[in-house]
C-alpha positions in Angstrom: 46.7 61.8 59.1 46.1 58.4 57.7 42.7 58.0 59.1 41.6 61.4 57.6 42.8 60.4 54.2 40.7 57.3 54.2 37.7 59.3 55.1 38.3 61.7 52.2 38.6 58.8 49.8 35.3 57.4 50.8 33.6 60.8 50.4 35.1 61.1 46.9 33.8 57.6 45.8 30.3 58.5 47.1 30.4 61.8 45.2 31.5 59.9 42.0 28.7 57.3 42.4 26.2 60.1 42.8 27.5 61.7 39.7 27.2 58.5 37.6 23.7 57.9 38.9 22.8 61.5 38.1 24.3 61.1 34.6 22.3 57.9 33.9 19.1 59.6 35.1 19.7 62.6 33.0 20.5 60.5 29.9 18.1 57.6 30.3 16.2 58.3 27.2 19.4 57.9 25.2 20.7 54.9 27.1 17.6 52.7 27.2 17.4 51.9 23.4 21.1 51.0 23.5 20.7 48.7 26.4 17.6 47.1 24.8 19.5 46.6 21.5 22.3 44.9 23.3 19.8 42.5 25.0 18.1 41.6 21.7 21.5 40.8 20.1 22.5 38.6 23.0 19.2 36.8 22.8 19.5 36.1 19.0 23.1 34.9 19.4 22.1 32.5 22.2 19.1 31.2 20.2 21.1 30.6 17.0 23.8 28.8 18.9 21.2 26.5 20.6 19.5 25.8 17.3 22.7 24.8 15.6 23.5 22.4 18.4 20.0 20.9 18.2 20.2 20.4 14.4 23.6 18.9 14.6 22.4 16.5 17.3 19.3 15.5 15.3 21.3 14.8 12.2 23.8 12.7 14.1 20.9 10.6 15.6 19.2 10.2 12.3 22.4 9.1 10.6 23.1 6.6 13.4 19.5 5.2 13.1 19.7 5.0 9.3 22.9 3.1 9.3 21.6 0.7 12.0 18.3 -0.1 10.2 19.3 -0.1 6.5 22.9 -1.3 6.7 23.4 -3.8 3.9 23.7 -7.3 5.3 26.4 -9.5 3.9 24.9 -12.7 5.4 24.8 -15.7 3.1 21.5 -17.3 2.2 19.9 -19.7 4.6 17.8 -22.6 3.4 14.4 -23.4 5.1 15.5 -21.9 8.4 12.3 -19.9 9.2 9.2 -22.2 9.5 6.8 -19.2 9.6 8.3 -17.8 6.4 8.0 -21.2 4.7 4.4 -21.5 5.9 3.2 -18.2 4.4 4.9 -19.0 1.1 3.4 -22.4 0.8 0.0 -21.0 1.6 0.4 -18.5 -1.2 1.4 -21.1 -3.8 -1.5 -23.3 -2.8 -3.9 -20.4 -3.3 -2.3 -19.5 -6.6 -2.7 -23.1 -7.9 -6.3 -23.1 -6.8 -7.1 -19.6 -8.1 -8.1 -18.5 -4.6 -8.4 -14.7 -5.1 -9.3 -13.9 -1.5 -6.3 -15.7 0.0 -3.9 -14.2 -2.5 -5.1 -10.7 -1.6 -4.8 -11.5 2.1 -1.2 -12.8 1.8 0.3 -10.7 -1.0 -0.1 -7.0 -0.3 0.3 -4.5 -3.1 -0.7 -6.6 -6.1 -2.7 -4.7 -8.7 -5.9 -6.0 -10.4 -4.0 -7.2 -13.5 -1.5 -9.2 -11.4 -4.3 -10.8 -9.4 -6.3 -11.7 -12.6 -3.1 -13.2 -14.1 -2.5 -15.4 -11.0 -6.1 -16.6 -11.1 -6.0 -17.3 -14.8 -2.8 -19.3 -14.4 -4.6 -21.8 -12.2 -6.3 -23.1 -15.4 -2.9 -24.4 -16.5 -1.1 -25.2 -13.2 -1.8 -28.3 -11.3 0.4 -27.6 -8.3 3.8 -26.3 -7.1 6.3 -29.0 -5.9 9.7 -29.1 -4.2 9.5 -25.6 -2.7 12.7 -24.4 -1.2 13.0 -21.0 0.6 16.4 -19.3 0.8 16.3 -16.2 3.0 18.5 -13.2 3.9 17.8 -10.6 6.6 15.5 -7.7 5.5 16.1 -4.0 5.9 13.7 -3.6 8.9 13.1 -5.6 12.0 11.0 -8.7 11.3 11.5 -8.7 7.6 13.2 -11.2 5.2 14.3 -11.2 1.6 13.2 -14.7 0.3 14.4 -16.4 -2.9 11.8 -19.2 -3.5 12.8 -22.1 -5.7 9.8 -24.1 -7.0 8.8 -26.7 -9.6 5.6 -26.1 -11.4 3.5 -29.0 -12.5 1.3 -28.2 -15.5 -1.8 -30.2 -16.4 -0.6 -30.9 -20.0 3.0 -31.7 -19.3 4.4 -34.6 -17.3 7.7 -33.1 -16.0 7.9 -30.3 -13.3 9.4 -27.0 -14.6 11.9 -25.2 -12.4 11.5 -21.5 -11.4 12.7 -18.9 -8.9 10.8 -16.0 -7.4 12.0 -13.2 -5.1 9.6 -12.1 -2.3 9.9 -9.5 0.4 8.4 -10.8 3.6 7.3 -8.4 6.4 5.7 -8.7 9.8 2.3 -7.0 10.4 1.4 -5.2 13.6 -0.5 -8.4 14.9 2.7 -10.4 14.4 1.5 -12.3 11.2 3.7 -12.4 8.1 2.8 -11.2 4.6 4.4 -10.8 1.2 5.0 -7.1 0.6 4.8 -5.8 -3.0 3.9 -2.2 -1.9 7.4 -0.8 -0.9 7.5 3.0 -1.0 10.5 3.8 1.2 13.5 4.7 -0.9 16.0 3.2 1.7 14.1 -0.1 1.7 14.1 -0.3 -2.1 17.8 0.5 -2.3 18.5 -2.2 0.3 16.5 -4.8 -1.7 18.3 -3.8 -5.0 21.8 -4.2 -3.4 21.0 -7.5 -1.7 19.6 -8.9 -5.0 23.0 -8.4 -6.8 25.1 -10.2 -4.1 27.2 -13.1 -5.4 25.2 -15.9 -3.9 21.9 -14.5 -5.1 23.2 -14.2 -8.7 24.6 -17.7 -8.6 21.2 -19.1 -7.5 19.5 -17.1 -10.3 21.9 -18.3 -12.9 21.6 -21.9 -11.8 17.8 -22.0 -12.0 17.7 -20.0 -15.3 20.1 -22.5 -16.8 18.0 -25.4 -15.8 14.9 -23.8 -17.2 16.5 -22.8 -20.5 18.0 -26.2 -21.1 14.6 -27.8 -20.4 12.7 -25.6 -22.8 15.4 -25.7 -25.5 15.4 -29.5 -25.5 11.6 -30.0 -25.7 9.6 -28.4 -28.5 6.3 -29.6 -26.9 7.1 -27.7 -23.7 8.1 -24.6 -25.6 4.7 -24.7 -27.5 2.8 -25.2 -24.2 4.5 -22.3 -22.6 3.9 -20.1 -25.6 0.2 -21.0 -25.6 0.0 -20.4 -21.9 1.6 -16.9 -22.2 -0.8 -16.0 -25.0 -3.8 -17.5 -23.1 -3.0 -15.6 -20.0 -2.7 -12.3 -21.9 -6.1 -13.0 -23.5 -7.8 -14.2 -20.3 -6.6 -11.1 -18.3 -7.7 -8.8 -21.1 -11.1 -10.4 -21.3 -11.5 -10.2 -17.5 -10.5 -6.6 -17.4 -12.8 -5.8 -20.3 -15.6 -7.7 -18.6 -15.1 -5.9 -15.3 -14.9 -2.5 -17.1 -18.1 -3.3 -19.1 -19.9 -4.3 -15.9 -18.9 -1.1 -14.2 -20.0 1.0 -17.2 -23.3 -0.8 -17.3 -24.0 -0.1 -13.6 -23.0 3.5 -13.9 -25.2 4.1 -17.0 -28.2 2.1 -16.1 -30.5 5.1 -15.8 -29.5 6.3 -19.2 -29.6 3.0 -21.0 -32.5 3.8 -23.3 -31.0 7.1 -24.5 -27.6 5.6 -25.1 -29.1 2.9 -27.3 -30.4 5.6 -29.6 -27.1 7.6 -29.7 -24.3 5.2 -29.3 -20.8 6.7 -28.8 -17.4 5.2 -29.8 -16.1 2.1 -28.1 -12.8 2.3 -26.2 -10.1 -0.4 -26.4 -6.7 -0.8 -24.8 -3.8 -0.9 -27.2 -0.4 -2.1 -25.9 3.1 -1.1 -26.8 5.5 -4.1 -26.8 9.4 -4.1 -26.8 11.6 -6.7 -28.4 13.9 -8.5 -25.9 16.2 -9.7 -28.7 16.7 -9.7 -32.5 14.0 -11.8 -34.2 12.3 -12.2 -37.6 9.3 -10.2 -38.5 7.0 -12.3 -40.8 4.1 -11.7 -43.2 1.8 -14.0 -41.3 1.6 -16.0 -38.0 3.7 -18.9 -39.2 7.4 -19.8 -39.0 7.3 -20.7 -42.7 5.9 -17.3 -43.7 7.9 -14.7 -45.6 10.4 -12.7 -43.5 9.7 -9.0 -44.1 12.2 -7.6 -41.6 14.1 -8.0 -38.3 13.6 -6.3 -34.9 16.3 -4.6 -33.0 16.8 -5.2 -29.3 14.5 -2.9 -27.3 12.7 -1.7 -30.4 9.1 -0.9 -29.7 5.9 -1.7 -31.7 2.2 -1.2 -31.5 0.6 -4.6 -30.7 -2.6 -4.9 -32.8 -3.5 -8.3 -31.6 -2.2 -11.1 -29.3 -3.2 -14.4 -30.8 -3.7 -17.7 -28.9 -1.2 -19.5 -31.1 1.7 -17.5 -29.6 2.0 -14.8 -32.3 1.3 -11.1 -32.1 0.1 -8.9 -34.9 2.1 -5.6 -35.0 2.3 -2.4 -37.1 5.5 -2.5 -39.2 6.4 0.1 -41.8 2.7 1.0 -42.2 1.6 -2.6 -42.7 0.4 -5.6 -40.6 3.1 -8.1 -39.7 3.7 -10.9 -37.1 6.2 -11.7 -34.4 6.5 -14.4 -31.7 4.9 -13.0 -28.5 7.4 -14.7 -26.2 10.2 -12.4 -27.4 8.4 -9.2 -26.3 7.4 -7.5 -23.1 4.6 -5.0 -22.6 6.1 -1.5 -21.9 3.0 0.7 -22.2 -0.7 1.0 -23.0 -3.2 3.5 -24.2 -6.9 3.7 -24.5 -8.2 4.6 -27.9 -11.7 5.1 -29.4 -13.0 2.9 -32.1 -16.3 4.1 -33.7 -19.1 1.6 -33.8 -20.4 0.4 -37.2 -24.0 -0.1 -38.1 -23.3 -3.6 -39.3 -23.8 -6.0 -36.4 -21.6 -8.6 -38.1 -18.7 -6.2 -38.8 -15.2 -7.3 -38.0 -13.9 -6.2 -34.6 -11.0 -3.7 -34.3 -7.6 -5.1 -35.3 -6.1 -5.3 -31.8 -9.0 -7.3 -30.3 -9.4 -11.0 -30.4 -10.9 -12.2 -33.7 -14.1 -14.1 -33.4 -13.7 -17.9 -33.2 -16.0 -20.2 -35.1 -17.8 -20.9 -31.8 -18.6 -17.2 -31.2 -20.0 -16.9 -34.8 -22.1 -20.0 -34.1 -23.4 -18.4 -30.9 -24.2 -15.1 -32.6 -26.4 -16.9 -35.1 -28.0 -19.5 -32.8 -31.2 -17.6 -32.4 -31.6 -17.2 -36.1 -31.2 -20.9 -36.8 -32.9 -22.3 -33.8 -36.1 -23.2 -35.5 -34.3 -25.3 -38.1 -31.8 -27.0 -35.8 -33.6 -30.3 -36.1 -32.7 -30.4 -39.8 -28.9 -30.3 -39.2 -26.8 -33.2 -40.4 -26.7 -35.5 -37.4 -24.0 -37.7 -39.0 -21.2 -35.2 -37.9 -20.9 -36.7 -34.4 -21.0 -40.3 -35.6 -17.3 -40.5 -36.2 -16.4 -39.1 -32.7 -15.7 -41.7 -30.0 -15.3 -41.3 -26.3 -11.8 -40.6 -25.1 -9.2 -38.0 -25.8 -9.5 -35.6 -28.8 -8.0 -32.3 -29.8 -10.2 -29.2 -30.4 -10.1 -27.6 -33.8 -10.5 -24.0 -32.6 -10.7 -21.9 -29.5 -13.9 -22.8 -27.6 -15.5 -22.1 -24.2 -16.1 -25.0 -21.8 -19.6 -24.3 -20.5 -21.5 -25.5 -17.4 -24.6 -26.5 -19.4 -25.6 -27.1 -23.0 -26.3 -23.5 -24.0 -24.4 -20.3 -24.6 -26.1 -18.3 -21.8 -24.7 -20.3 -18.9 -21.4 -19.8 -17.0 -18.0 -20.4 -18.8 -15.8 -22.8 -16.8 -12.7 -22.4 -18.9 -11.3 -21.4 -22.3 -9.9 -24.2 -24.4 -7.4 -23.2 -27.1 -6.9 -24.7 -30.5 -5.0 -28.1 -30.4 -5.5 -28.6 -26.7 -6.8 -32.0 -25.6 -10.1 -32.8 -24.0 -11.5 -36.1 -22.7 -14.9 -36.8 -24.3 -17.2 -38.6 -21.9 -20.5 -38.2 -23.7 -21.0 -37.5 -27.4 -24.0 -35.4 -28.6 -25.3 -34.1 -31.9 -24.8 -30.4 -30.9 -23.1 -30.5 -27.5 -20.7 -33.0 -26.1 -19.8 -33.6 -22.4 -16.0 -33.3 -21.9 -13.4 -33.2 -19.1 -10.7 -30.5 -19.3 -8.1 -29.8 -16.5 -10.2 -31.3 -13.7 -13.4 -29.5 -14.9 -16.4 -31.1 -16.6 -18.7 -29.3 -18.9 -19.9 -29.0 -22.5 -18.5 -27.8 -25.8 -19.9 -27.7 -29.3 -19.4 -31.2 -30.9 -18.4 -29.6 -34.2 -15.1 -28.4 -32.6 -14.0 -31.8 -31.5 -11.4 -33.3 -33.9 -12.4 -36.7 -35.2 
């Protein structure tokens, strides 16, 4: 009986299996879309789960790398511990003192044209950099350093060295060489540099050097005057160089249309600067400390700079009138190019915010007109001038030869000293900051 029962059970299961298969075959049109939908849902769920795991893993890796590379270092400054860093910095300062543009561009990446021109123009005033000390902290990326460079600047016209401090970001190139990096675009690197620069030991060093500099300038009127003249001179020199380069480019671009442009001259363009006061100072009616005070600036107040003069004063626009302030208490915060229509009068005064003609320029402009009567000039004007050191009575150009068409070796500003080595009726041979050339005799103070 038992054996028969088992046989019947087996037959019943087979009959049920055939029924299920038959059911599936009879309803396959209905079941197939359901099965397909379930498969698609399972695929999507698996893909989303895998994607979440991948994103989470990538975020974790990126965070770990970011913390490892840009973690702010709390290391104290080390003095002169990296010979290769010291070498690249000394090379840069040597090039800056010599006005070596090619070397400066090679060493200091990211400087714009204005900064390079300023560095080259400063070489006319700077004899050398002395007592250079390099304090370093680890940089944000491998092979980089944040360098705080103490130096003492020796000027031609001042006997004592002047202390200064400069911050430099030193990086390693692909070939293993070091360079000074001014072109930092990565936000994480910039944030690292900002935070390192406000660490306690860095602030202490900055305050120490700033105190030395301020005490030195405050206690020496001659030095303060030299630095004022230097700042103004650099601003003028850079402006002249930029204007010259722009004029040269414009000449090359318009060479084919030169004749037509002479007939129909358009307006000239000039650059006008906006300057901001760094403290509260007097606004005067003329460029003299004894002139009438017409107002006072507020800290961070902005003005239109109409002219930067070589004597350390700037002409500004104040309450609809021209006024004057000390240039050293302002910083340039903006610039704009404006059009100034040309006049028919060749001797007309230049726009207000450009450098006024010096007596030398006026003499040069009229040289051709008076050349045929130059032998009738009063030759006694040079008789009272002896060889040796003399001041110049106005801003003049030191020229390579005895004419106004030759190269300009340097710009000599009013009250600066030259060494006269040969006196002439019209031109005298002089030495100025290790350069020998010629200036008009009439501008040498007797």
